[in-house]
Backbone as CSV, one residue per row, in Angstrom:
resi,resn,N_x,N_y,N_z,CA_x,CA_y,CA_z,C_x,C_y,C_z
1,UNK,0.894,-1.372,-0.025,0.134,-0.327,-0.023,0.912,0.894,0.310
2,UNK,0.204,2.162,-0.743,1.258,3.623,-0.463,0.767,4.433,0.101
3,UNK,1.597,4.866,1.292,1.007,5.830,2.100,1.449,7.020,1.507
4,UNK,1.105,8.250,2.178,1.357,9.522,2.277,1.458,10.551,3.018
5,UNK,1.973,11.095,3.983,2.007,12.253,5.074,1.030,13.084,4.781
6,UNK,-0.058,13.002,5.775,-0.730,14.482,6.291,-0.548,15.059,7.972
7,UNK,-0.780,16.052,7.915,-0.477,17.400,9.285,-1.773,17.479,9.712
8,UNK,-1.813,17.864,11.328,-2.716,18.030,12.446,-2.484,18.194,13.503
9,UNK,-3.225,18.856,13.699,-3.676,19.864,14.753,-3.292,18.743,16.170
10,UNK,-2.715,18.876,17.603,-2.562,18.220,18.244,-2.533,19.143,19.161
11,UNK,-3.582,18.966,20.738,-4.239,19.935,21.739,-3.673,18.710,22.810
12,UNK,-3.061,19.828,24.270,-2.447,19.219,24.585,-3.271,20.120,25.997
13,UNK,-4.081,19.896,27.350,-4.521,20.364,28.184,-3.842,20.358,29.969
14,UNK,-3.097,21.524,30.370,-1.962,21.401,30.993,-2.998,21.009,32.065
15,UNK,-2.729,20.269,33.430,-3.077,20.198,34.339,-4.856,20.728,35.138
16,UNK,-4.284,21.595,35.205,-5.384,22.818,36.438,-6.339,23.584,34.930
17,UNK,-6.165,22.532,33.378,-6.731,23.603,32.783,-6.861,24.894,32.252
18,UNK,-5.851,25.826,32.880,-5.411,26.777,32.439,-5.266,27.495,31.330
19,UNK,-4.869,25.867,30.604,-3.380,26.442,29.321,-3.609,25.398,28.250
20,UNK,-3.866,25.928,27.149,-4.206,24.667,26.216,-3.101,24.478,25.260
21,UNK,-2.275,24.026,25.050,-0.885,23.940,23.809,-1.749,23.452,22.486
22,UNK,-1.090,23.841,21.461,-1.718,23.415,20.282,-0.614,23.526,18.782
23,UNK,0.122,21.765,19.125,0.990,21.598,18.227,0.998,21.221,16.926
24,UNK,1.720,20.874,16.721,1.796,20.262,14.987,2.369,19.130,14.794
25,UNK,1.285,18.415,14.308,2.454,16.966,13.892,2.258,16.330,12.541
26,UNK,3.087,15.280,12.374,2.104,14.670,11.123,2.598,13.387,11.271
27,UNK,1.861,12.075,10.662,1.534,10.725,10.491,1.453,10.382,9.083
28,UNK,1.008,9.299,8.512,1.201,8.591,7.130,-0.294,7.858,7.366
29,UNK,-0.377,8.209,6.221,-1.657,7.378,5.870,-1.960,6.602,4.466
30,UNK,-2.810,5.422,4.542,-3.877,5.633,2.312,-5.032,6.000,2.484
31,UNK,-5.385,5.949,1.739,-6.996,5.666,1.627,-7.828,4.750,0.288
32,UNK,-8.488,3.759,1.075,-9.658,3.700,0.091,-10.852,3.696,-0.322
33,UNK,-10.595,3.732,-2.178,-11.300,4.217,-2.925,-13.032,3.368,-2.628
34,UNK,-13.998,3.395,-2.035,-15.033,2.690,-1.899,-15.701,2.991,-3.069
35,UNK,-16.019,4.497,-3.912,-17.134,4.250,-5.209,-17.742,5.367,-5.289
36,UNK,-18.251,6.531,-5.717,-18.519,7.195,-5.547,-18.365,8.517,-5.076
37,UNK,-16.909,8.455,-4.986,-15.968,9.414,-4.695,-15.804,9.084,-3.119
38,UNK,-16.304,8.349,-2.902,-16.027,8.480,-0.941,-14.760,7.285,-0.979
39,UNK,-14.563,7.990,0.246,-12.805,7.608,0.301,-12.963,6.974,1.981
40,UNK,-12.224,6.207,2.669,-12.099,5.859,3.832,-10.208,5.605,4.069
41,UNK,-10.066,7.120,5.113,-8.700,6.834,5.715,-7.817,6.403,6.346
42,UNK,-7.055,5.720,5.889,-6.597,4.729,7.023,-5.259,5.351,7.596
43,UNK,-4.666,5.063,8.664,-3.191,5.596,9.244,-2.553,5.212,10.108
44,UNK,-1.061,5.256,9.913,-0.678,4.466,10.210,-0.450,4.465,12.182
45,UNK,-0.666,3.489,12.404,-0.309,3.486,13.724,0.794,2.268,14.157
46,UNK,2.004,2.444,14.361,3.359,1.987,14.425,3.109,1.296,15.855
47,UNK,4.699,0.475,16.017,4.148,-0.417,17.035,4.482,-0.155,18.297
48,UNK,4.263,-0.833,19.728,4.761,-0.447,21.200,4.658,-1.402,21.675
49,UNK,4.830,-0.684,23.189,4.300,-1.299,24.405,3.407,-0.501,24.920
50,UNK,2.398,-0.147,26.040,2.104,0.438,26.848,1.299,0.008,28.334
51,UNK,0.736,0.924,28.820,0.441,-0.111,30.260,-0.935,0.542,30.184
52,UNK,-2.162,-0.662,30.180,-3.098,-0.841,29.354,-4.171,-0.775,30.652
53,UNK,-5.189,-0.181,30.888,-5.641,-0.021,32.162,-5.512,0.953,33.402
54,UNK,-6.066,1.321,33.789,-5.410,1.612,35.218,-5.306,1.442,36.372
55,UNK,-4.292,2.484,37.159,-2.898,2.613,38.160,-4.374,2.614,38.949
56,UNK,-3.953,2.029,40.580,-4.369,1.923,41.807,-4.899,3.380,42.065
57,UNK,-4.009,3.980,41.317,-3.944,5.524,41.842,-4.926,6.137,41.462
58,UNK,-5.604,5.126,40.045,-6.967,6.181,39.736,-8.218,6.343,39.865
59,UNK,-8.310,7.695,40.909,-10.063,7.648,41.822,-10.999,7.600,41.313
60,UNK,-10.985,7.405,39.261,-12.250,6.799,38.782,-11.928,6.034,38.740
61,UNK,-11.345,5.114,38.537,-11.752,3.838,37.966,-12.498,2.592,38.568
62,UNK,-12.797,2.364,37.341,-13.556,1.068,37.715,-12.462,-0.113,37.948
63,UNK,-13.111,-1.023,38.791,-12.616,-2.466,38.739,-12.350,-3.218,36.947
64,UNK,-12.725,-3.165,36.812,-13.086,-4.088,34.963,-11.724,-3.365,34.101
65,UNK,-11.039,-1.949,35.027,-9.870,-1.359,34.178,-8.254,-1.940,34.675
66,UNK,-9.234,-2.873,35.635,-7.716,-3.239,36.240,-7.152,-4.446,35.919
67,UNK,-6.278,-5.223,36.924,-4.713,-5.063,36.657,-4.151,-4.247,35.980
68,UNK,-3.893,-3.015,35.635,-2.950,-2.297,34.543,-2.075,-3.190,34.326
69,UNK,-1.453,-3.241,33.073,-0.189,-4.570,32.508,0.171,-3.961,31.250
70,UNK,1.189,-4.445,30.659,1.942,-4.058,30.149,1.369,-4.946,28.778
71,UNK,0.743,-4.732,27.955,0.692,-5.080,27.020,1.400,-4.266,25.366
72,UNK,2.141,-5.157,24.275,3.201,-5.064,23.253,2.346,-5.597,21.967
73,UNK,1.949,-4.156,21.694,1.158,-4.415,20.527,1.878,-3.966,18.392
74,UNK,1.844,-4.763,17.920,2.534,-5.471,16.171,1.954,-3.263,15.728
75,UNK,2.229,-3.356,14.487,2.124,-2.047,14.093,0.509,-3.073,13.064
76,UNK,-0.291,-1.451,12.593,-1.477,-1.973,12.159,-1.806,-0.250,11.565
77,UNK,-3.002,-0.514,10.735,-3.610,0.437,10.023,-4.476,0.847,10.913
78,UNK,-5.369,2.166,11.071,-6.685,2.493,12.164,-7.197,3.505,11.035
79,UNK,-8.370,3.383,11.354,-9.362,4.923,10.604,-9.211,6.210,11.041
80,UNK,-8.936,7.032,10.524,-9.051,8.260,10.759,-10.286,8.679,11.919
81,UNK,-11.255,8.400,11.501,-12.580,8.791,11.745,-13.589,7.238,12.625
82,UNK,-14.707,7.464,12.896,-15.494,6.797,13.090,-16.030,5.708,11.613
83,UNK,-16.784,5.186,11.314,-16.894,4.710,9.686,-18.480,6.393,9.748
84,UNK,-17.925,6.540,8.804,-19.812,7.427,8.718,-20.747,6.996,7.873
85,UNK,-21.746,7.370,8.243,-22.727,6.589,7.090,-22.601,6.662,5.167
86,UNK,-22.187,7.687,5.013,-21.248,7.620,3.720,-20.842,5.977,3.621
87,UNK,-20.211,6.186,3.974,-18.877,4.987,4.141,-19.664,4.063,4.530
88,UNK,-20.532,3.581,5.462,-21.505,3.037,5.359,-22.383,2.265,4.486
89,UNK,-23.380,3.187,3.835,-23.880,3.439,2.401,-23.177,2.553,1.200
90,UNK,-22.105,2.536,0.804,-20.710,2.596,-0.120,-20.943,0.892,0.101
91,UNK,-21.217,0.650,1.319,-20.541,-0.934,1.623,-21.309,-1.764,1.573
92,UNK,-22.629,-1.046,2.092,-23.780,-1.952,2.442,-24.304,-1.699,1.177
93,UNK,-24.006,-1.260,-0.009,-24.888,-1.409,-1.154,-24.158,-2.864,-1.988
94,UNK,-22.621,-3.384,-0.975,-22.272,-4.636,-1.987,-23.109,-5.782,-2.158
95,UNK,-22.196,-6.726,-2.534,-22.853,-8.243,-2.026,-22.813,-8.396,-0.776
96,UNK,-23.595,-9.055,0.169,-23.169,-9.132,1.183,-22.671,-10.613,1.315
97,UNK,-21.686,-10.852,2.641,-21.209,-12.026,2.848,-22.011,-12.890,3.501
98,UNK,-22.411,-12.812,4.944,-23.358,-13.686,5.530,-24.581,-12.100,6.070
99,UNK,-23.897,-11.403,6.019,-25.096,-10.561,6.510,-26.193,-9.686,5.555
100,UNK,-27.215,-9.224,5.647,-27.715,-8.103,4.867,-27.870,-6.788,6.124
101,UNK,-27.234,-5.767,5.061,-27.109,-4.616,6.003,-27.971,-3.512,5.067
102,UNK,-28.920,-2.801,6.432,-30.018,-1.790,6.312,-29.056,-0.382,6.018
103,UNK,-29.011,0.172,4.796,-28.240,0.762,4.280,-27.936,2.570,5.111
104,UNK,-29.193,2.914,5.804,-29.290,3.708,6.619,-30.035,3.429,8.117
105,UNK,-28.945,2.598,8.641,-29.165,2.540,10.183,-29.912,4.004,11.143
106,UNK,-28.686,5.042,11.191,-29.122,6.281,11.831,-29.331,6.828,12.132
107,UNK,-29.755,7.340,13.556,-31.063,7.663,14.461,-30.535,9.219,13.467
108,UNK,-28.841,9.800,14.234,-28.546,11.245,13.501,-27.718,11.131,12.427
109,UNK,-28.973,12.144,11.166,-28.668,11.552,9.459,-27.499,12.460,9.111
110,UNK,-26.772,12.136,8.613,-25.981,13.339,7.777,-24.536,12.221,7.249
111,UNK,-24.278,12.774,5.681,-23.274,11.457,5.306,-22.067,11.476,6.172
112,UNK,-21.911,13.154,6.996,-20.190,12.737,7.535,-20.001,12.242,8.773
113,UNK,-21.590,12.164,9.969,-21.475,12.218,10.618,-21.641,9.909,10.898
114,UNK,-20.945,9.871,12.320,-21.058,8.708,12.420,-22.155,7.664,12.190
115,UNK,-21.941,6.354,11.369,-23.068,5.116,11.664,-23.180,5.118,12.703
116,UNK,-24.541,4.506,12.895,-24.734,3.940,14.622,-25.875,3.335,14.145
117,UNK,-26.382,2.981,16.012,-27.597,1.683,15.506,-26.694,0.867,14.388
118,UNK,-25.657,-0.168,14.666,-25.595,-1.041,13.794,-24.988,-1.952,15.086
119,UNK,-25.246,-3.119,14.945,-25.076,-4.006,15.766,-23.640,-4.442,15.423
120,UNK,-22.836,-5.796,16.755,-21.651,-6.398,16.404,-21.371,-6.582,14.733
121,UNK,-22.507,-8.015,15.166,-22.412,-8.547,13.423,-22.350,-7.725,12.774
122,UNK,-22.790,-6.888,12.242,-23.228,-5.813,10.974,-22.150,-4.959,11.100
123,UNK,-21.453,-4.785,11.683,-19.476,-4.094,12.170,-18.693,-5.112,12.152
124,UNK,-19.185,-6.658,11.851,-18.186,-7.456,11.585,-18.419,-7.377,9.917
125,UNK,-19.189,-7.243,9.407,-20.226,-7.767,8.225,-19.508,-6.747,7.157
126,UNK,-19.436,-5.654,7.624,-18.980,-4.856,6.739,-17.700,-4.707,6.447
127,UNK,-16.970,-5.645,7.380,-15.027,-5.454,7.675,-15.203,-6.738,6.668
128,UNK,-15.799,-7.450,6.741,-15.898,-8.927,5.477,-16.064,-8.019,4.188
129,UNK,-17.080,-7.155,3.854,-17.504,-6.990,2.766,-16.088,-6.342,2.032
130,UNK,-15.313,-4.905,3.538,-14.744,-4.445,3.025,-13.301,-4.931,2.633
131,UNK,-12.931,-6.167,3.424,-11.958,-6.930,2.883,-11.558,-7.247,1.640
132,UNK,-13.208,-8.407,1.197,-13.011,-8.839,-0.229,-13.620,-7.341,-0.935
133,UNK,-13.391,-6.079,-1.263,-13.619,-5.311,-1.976,-12.356,-5.097,-1.929
134,UNK,-11.613,-4.447,-0.390,-9.769,-4.269,-1.475,-8.894,-4.989,-1.637
135,UNK,-8.895,-6.544,-0.771,-7.858,-7.649,-0.802,-7.080,-7.240,0.656
136,UNK,-7.318,-6.388,1.267,-6.635,-6.428,2.325,-7.519,-6.918,3.861
137,UNK,-6.977,-7.138,4.942,-7.838,-7.522,5.807,-8.048,-6.426,6.479
138,UNK,-9.159,-6.305,6.808,-10.391,-5.693,7.518,-11.110,-5.821,8.690
139,UNK,-10.772,-5.625,10.001,-11.737,-6.415,10.716,-11.725,-4.938,11.943
140,UNK,-12.711,-5.004,13.327,-13.023,-4.570,14.188,-11.120,-4.281,15.124
141,UNK,-11.413,-3.734,15.924,-10.026,-3.347,16.428,-10.030,-4.233,17.615
142,UNK,-8.830,-4.668,18.137,-8.609,-5.684,20.002,-9.261,-4.461,20.767
143,UNK,-9.154,-4.301,21.732,-9.825,-3.524,23.210,-8.315,-3.169,23.245
144,UNK,-7.169,-3.802,22.422,-5.326,-3.596,23.050,-5.634,-2.484,22.584
145,UNK,-5.892,-3.166,21.364,-5.341,-2.348,20.302,-5.872,-0.143,20.446
146,UNK,-7.237,-0.960,20.123,-8.022,0.964,20.870,-7.177,1.375,21.625
147,UNK,-6.891,0.370,22.865,-6.847,1.458,23.981,-5.119,2.207,23.500
148,UNK,-4.701,1.240,23.104,-2.844,1.718,22.259,-3.403,3.251,21.291
149,UNK,-3.943,3.187,20.704,-4.204,3.903,19.752,-4.556,5.274,20.699
150,UNK,-5.689,5.265,21.048,-6.009,6.330,21.831,-5.644,6.849,22.560
151,UNK,-4.577,6.384,23.196,-3.302,7.224,24.296,-3.011,8.038,23.587
152,UNK,-2.099,7.230,22.447,-1.242,7.689,21.556,-0.032,7.985,22.096
153,UNK,0.819,6.550,23.119,1.645,7.371,23.775,1.783,7.985,24.903
154,UNK,0.269,8.464,25.314,0.064,9.524,26.531,-0.422,7.516,27.797
155,UNK,0.391,8.322,29.151,-0.458,7.788,30.032,-1.417,8.211,30.907
156,UNK,-2.085,9.930,30.713,-3.419,10.133,31.153,-4.727,9.727,30.853
157,UNK,-5.590,10.469,31.347,-6.820,10.074,31.119,-7.126,10.340,30.296
158,UNK,-6.600,11.147,29.648,-7.442,11.305,27.935,-6.213,11.854,27.582
159,UNK,-6.646,11.383,26.203,-5.065,11.700,25.100,-4.896,13.052,25.410
160,UNK,-5.571,14.057,25.948,-5.673,15.302,25.671,-5.087,15.631,26.772
161,UNK,-5.156,14.868,27.670,-4.240,14.917,29.289,-5.322,14.760,30.859
162,UNK,-5.145,15.511,31.096,-5.802,14.605,32.366,-7.389,15.566,32.013
163,UNK,-7.659,16.268,32.013,-8.775,16.721,31.504,-9.133,17.303,29.760
164,UNK,-10.622,17.065,29.410,-11.433,17.122,28.055,-11.671,18.724,28.192
165,UNK,-10.959,19.291,27.328,-11.519,20.412,26.677,-12.848,20.402,26.502
166,UNK,-13.637,21.322,26.854,-14.608,21.409,26.799,-15.807,22.098,25.081
167,UNK,-14.630,22.348,24.304,-14.963,23.012,23.297,-14.598,22.214,21.969
168,UNK,-14.014,20.957,22.585,-13.397,20.185,21.371,-13.302,18.500,21.233
169,UNK,-14.997,18.392,22.299,-14.906,16.903,22.407,-16.560,16.640,22.556
170,UNK,-17.899,16.211,22.141,-18.956,15.423,21.416,-19.255,14.581,23.081
171,UNK,-19.602,15.344,24.229,-20.377,14.128,25.493,-20.684,14.945,26.634
172,UNK,-20.967,14.906,27.520,-21.787,15.430,28.384,-20.929,16.632,28.955
173,UNK,-22.204,18.293,28.832,-21.204,19.367,29.477,-20.198,19.730,28.831
174,UNK,-19.957,18.881,27.319,-19.284,20.303,26.386,-20.683,21.271,25.980
175,UNK,-19.536,21.965,25.568,-20.262,23.091,24.585,-20.931,22.511,23.323
176,UNK,-22.186,22.989,23.145,-23.070,22.744,22.004,-22.356,23.291,20.774
177,UNK,-23.021,22.556,19.167,-22.187,23.334,18.835,-23.219,23.806,18.037
178,UNK,-22.916,25.151,17.283,-24.230,25.795,16.867,-24.965,24.774,15.347
179,UNK,-26.072,24.920,15.828,-26.834,23.953,14.433,-27.019,22.475,14.667
180,UNK,-26.517,22.039,15.583,-26.772,20.239,15.954,-26.959,20.728,17.236
181,UNK,-28.054,19.659,17.484,-29.283,19.235,18.787,-28.798,18.134,18.882
182,UNK,-28.407,17.672,20.154,-27.614,17.182,20.847,-27.821,15.355,20.087
183,UNK,-26.741,15.864,20.255,-26.445,14.024,19.544,-25.784,13.986,18.466
184,UNK,-25.256,12.758,17.754,-24.152,12.680,17.358,-23.336,14.265,15.848
185,UNK,-22.282,14.228,16.554,-21.100,15.760,15.330,-21.133,14.804,14.166
186,UNK,-20.914,15.554,13.094,-19.636,15.114,12.175,-18.601,14.197,12.284
187,UNK,-17.662,14.061,12.005,-17.076,13.279,12.311,-15.257,14.123,12.439
188,UNK,-14.652,14.439,12.793,-13.035,15.458,12.589,-13.814,16.843,12.714
189,UNK,-14.952,17.312,13.361,-15.722,18.806,13.493,-14.724,19.235,14.231
190,UNK,-14.082,18.696,15.255,-13.757,19.928,16.426,-12.034,19.874,15.672
191,UNK,-11.828,19.671,14.645,-10.555,19.674,14.167,-9.112,19.783,15.277
192,UNK,-8.617,18.622,15.437,-7.888,17.862,16.835,-7.725,16.532,16.177
193,UNK,-6.373,16.223,16.420,-6.628,15.178,16.837,-5.614,14.585,17.667
194,UNK,-5.630,13.220,18.113,-4.786,12.892,18.962,-2.790,12.268,18.900
195,UNK,-2.085,12.301,19.144,-0.826,12.365,18.356,-0.623,11.479,17.361
196,UNK,-1.657,10.370,16.495,-0.701,9.797,15.815,-1.663,9.564,14.754
197,UNK,-2.349,11.266,14.271,-3.342,11.566,14.049,-4.628,10.929,14.169
198,UNK,-5.662,10.401,15.196,-7.012,9.785,15.322,-7.924,10.944,15.512
199,UNK,-9.086,11.309,14.944,-10.077,11.823,15.586,-11.184,11.209,16.746
200,UNK,-11.814,11.864,17.271,-13.217,11.765,18.184,-12.855,10.161,18.429
201,UNK,-11.764,10.100,19.026,-11.499,9.113,20.076,-11.841,8.679,21.809
202,UNK,-12.591,10.536,21.777,-13.497,10.582,23.047,-14.277,11.220,22.830
203,UNK,-15.687,9.926,22.738,-17.017,10.887,22.414,-17.686,10.813,21.870
204,UNK,-18.749,11.199,21.004,-19.294,11.097,19.567,-20.233,10.066,19.719
205,UNK,-19.326,8.318,19.525,-20.399,7.095,19.399,-19.017,6.129,20.526
206,UNK,-19.924,5.989,20.875,-19.297,4.196,21.597,-18.417,3.371,20.476
207,UNK,-17.231,2.430,20.233,-16.790,1.687,18.858,-16.431,0.478,19.612
208,UNK,-17.178,-0.196,18.732,-17.080,-1.721,18.850,-15.658,-2.255,18.817
209,UNK,-15.243,-3.153,19.645,-13.844,-4.130,19.458,-14.267,-5.316,19.605
210,UNK,-13.195,-5.785,18.777,-13.633,-7.358,18.647,-13.530,-8.225,19.802
211,UNK,-13.643,-7.804,21.386,-13.368,-8.528,22.028,-14.211,-8.825,22.864
212,UNK,-14.797,-10.306,23.298,-15.687,-10.618,24.324,-15.361,-9.740,25.687
213,UNK,-16.249,-9.957,26.522,-16.376,-9.042,27.639,-15.551,-9.760,28.815
214,UNK,-15.443,-9.378,29.680,-14.436,-9.770,30.394,-14.487,-9.088,32.288
215,UNK,-14.463,-9.397,33.050,-15.145,-8.333,34.238,-13.834,-7.406,34.203
216,UNK,-11.996,-8.209,34.470,-11.373,-7.949,34.877,-10.400,-7.899,33.774
217,UNK,-8.946,-7.467,33.965,-8.144,-7.986,33.012,-7.742,-9.226,33.786
218,UNK,-7.780,-9.494,34.419,-6.731,-11.031,35.466,-6.759,-11.749,33.369
219,UNK,-5.641,-12.705,33.765,-5.611,-13.113,32.047,-5.221,-12.740,31.256
220,UNK,-5.270,-11.391,31.000,-5.960,-10.598,29.642,-4.071,-10.996,28.784
221,UNK,-4.615,-11.010,27.666,-3.315,-11.327,26.448,-2.380,-10.000,26.980
222,UNK,-1.076,-10.079,27.031,-0.036,-9.256,26.343,0.601,-8.933,25.168
223,UNK,-0.451,-9.176,23.666,0.653,-9.404,23.154,-0.680,-8.904,21.759
224,UNK,-1.783,-7.835,22.789,-2.367,-6.999,21.679,-3.406,-7.571,20.998
225,UNK,-3.738,-9.277,21.071,-4.594,-9.170,20.468,-6.029,-9.623,21.295
226,UNK,-6.783,-9.537,19.951,-8.279,-9.934,20.538,-8.602,-10.889,21.955
227,UNK,-9.348,-10.596,22.781,-9.370,-11.963,23.983,-10.976,-11.777,23.956
228,UNK,-10.654,-13.668,23.053,-12.137,-14.279,23.077,-12.382,-15.363,24.162
229,UNK,-13.873,-15.840,24.263,-13.701,-16.260,25.147,-14.071,-18.078,24.235
230,UNK,-13.746,-19.079,24.924,-13.762,-20.559,23.930,-15.598,-20.368,23.295
231,UNK,-16.042,-20.371,23.806,-18.123,-20.225,23.120,-17.830,-18.712,23.335
232,UNK,-17.923,-17.994,22.527,-17.915,-16.631,21.941,-19.464,-16.096,21.156
233,UNK,-20.140,-17.023,20.439,-21.173,-16.663,19.947,-22.468,-16.438,21.600
234,UNK,-22.911,-14.999,20.998,-23.456,-14.518,21.781,-22.842,-13.843,22.844
235,UNK,-21.350,-13.898,22.952,-21.190,-13.074,24.213,-21.213,-11.396,23.613
236,UNK,-21.353,-10.995,25.174,-20.840,-9.530,24.955,-19.896,-9.191,24.963
237,UNK,-19.750,-7.910,24.030,-18.509,-7.666,23.440,-18.044,-5.911,24.084
238,UNK,-17.285,-6.287,23.759,-16.899,-4.172,24.085,-17.049,-3.025,23.705
239,UNK,-17.387,-1.803,24.257,-17.252,-0.922,23.526,-16.357,-0.078,24.810
240,UNK,-15.912,1.230,23.234,-14.778,1.979,24.141,-14.984,3.433,23.672
241,UNK,-14.938,4.452,24.521,-14.133,5.969,24.106,-15.667,6.839,24.838
242,UNK,-16.650,6.145,25.268,-17.439,7.430,25.637,-18.432,7.702,24.271
243,UNK,-19.539,8.558,24.199,-20.395,8.914,22.994,-21.097,10.301,23.234
244,UNK,-22.230,10.786,22.752,-22.222,11.965,22.535,-23.389,12.661,24.265
245,UNK,-23.295,11.929,24.779,-23.536,12.073,26.386,-22.999,11.391,27.265
246,UNK,-22.225,10.745,27.618,-21.145,10.410,28.346,-20.804,11.497,29.195
247,UNK,-20.290,11.192,30.745,-19.568,12.480,31.416,-18.255,11.443,30.848
248,UNK,-17.195,12.980,31.250,-16.006,12.609,31.173,-15.270,11.505,31.955
249,UNK,-15.822,11.394,32.817,-15.307,9.814,32.921,-15.571,8.677,32.783
250,UNK,-16.767,8.587,31.432,-16.850,7.182,31.203,-16.030,7.390,29.439
251,UNK,-15.681,8.675,29.214,-14.561,8.897,28.168,-13.392,8.753,27.768
252,UNK,-13.053,8.472,29.377,-10.937,8.103,29.290,-10.604,7.219,28.802
253,UNK,-9.708,7.346,28.300,-8.492,6.287,27.511,-8.994,4.616,27.846
254,UNK,-8.974,4.502,29.342,-9.412,3.517,30.442,-10.694,2.891,30.336
255,UNK,-11.276,3.860,30.019,-13.001,3.222,30.647,-13.366,2.278,28.869
256,UNK,-13.986,1.254,29.471,-14.623,0.064,29.232,-15.795,-0.024,28.954
257,UNK,-16.602,-0.901,28.612,-17.984,-1.299,28.956,-18.709,-2.269,27.809
258,UNK,-19.741,-3.316,27.755,-19.858,-4.020,26.978,-21.409,-3.593,25.744
259,UNK,-21.786,-4.630,25.064,-23.138,-4.389,25.352,-23.483,-5.820,24.073
260,UNK,-24.500,-6.660,24.085,-24.906,-7.126,23.215,-24.624,-7.230,21.867
261,UNK,-23.772,-8.017,21.343,-23.156,-7.522,19.993,-24.874,-7.906,18.941
262,UNK,-25.793,-8.148,19.074,-26.984,-8.043,18.360,-27.519,-6.100,18.829
263,UNK,-27.394,-5.784,19.463,-27.711,-4.199,20.018,-27.629,-3.183,19.016
264,UNK,-28.275,-2.140,18.475,-28.268,-1.080,17.950,-28.894,-0.211,18.514
265,UNK,-27.784,0.672,18.947,-27.981,1.815,19.616,-27.067,2.932,18.895
266,UNK,-28.277,4.242,19.294,-27.816,5.759,18.264,-26.422,6.103,19.199
267,UNK,-25.790,5.485,20.007,-24.813,6.038,21.088,-23.800,4.367,20.573
268,UNK,-23.696,3.822,20.108,-22.322,3.123,19.386,-22.026,2.761,17.522
269,UNK,-21.269,3.111,17.683,-20.250,2.486,15.763,-19.253,2.175,16.558
270,UNK,-18.706,2.555,15.047,-16.808,1.226,14.647,-16.155,2.086,14.423
271,UNK,-14.818,1.979,14.344,-13.581,2.272,12.883,-12.894,1.039,13.255
272,UNK,-12.580,1.024,12.094,-11.897,-0.590,11.520,-10.671,-0.076,11.639
273,UNK,-9.832,-1.614,11.440,-8.720,-1.398,11.144,-8.161,-2.242,10.273
274,UNK,-6.558,-2.223,9.406,-5.812,-2.450,8.837,-5.415,-3.503,9.241
275,UNK,-5.100,-4.621,8.908,-3.751,-5.517,9.324,-2.414,-4.947,7.990
276,UNK,-1.302,-5.341,8.439,0.133,-4.823,8.400,0.536,-6.569,7.829
């Protein structure tokens, strides 16, 4: 795959939120042509190790985020944004692999808004069709890949730092976007990314991960792979990132929750990973 460089703004909030630093950064990406001038932008995520979960000192952490443990992740590509409704419609128009897909499932309509009200199974079907179209392996991220990509080298509560800037995220308590009712906002509308070049990792929509739900990290993989169960059919699946009405506590990099895999909710979307 041929990659090219793009530049983006990264915001860091100082501990008392009294100062916001804005820096220019660069990363590599490639695009997939989905037809009708619709593209999918995939950002290069480097290999590395990180501490997954929350430390014992984190007062807002849940037991499900512990014990904190070191994970080593191989390089991969990840969607710059959550999958949009335009991208969903392009893939939904292709022949099915196992499931039919509703081309317009979302509650909050808009071609550049994230698709939502899609089940885990339907997100997987999207990945299968995209793989068949492109000849590359697309899938949902593992929970470890998602958190690694969200943190982008940070170990703070958010990739912004200890606090969320209220004018740069879509969650409970954030400043309202003029012209939008409470709900999803167009992807990337705030114009800032994390240090890897990923947008909307905090808030807007929860994102499906490949993993089955486990109550904590005892026995979790340390190689970045998805943590599955022996009989995974029907098992709850992990969601990450918070949504447009989540409290900041539930948008933290380490926060994790789960849903039944056949749930269709206006709070849950997804983004894809491409294997190298």
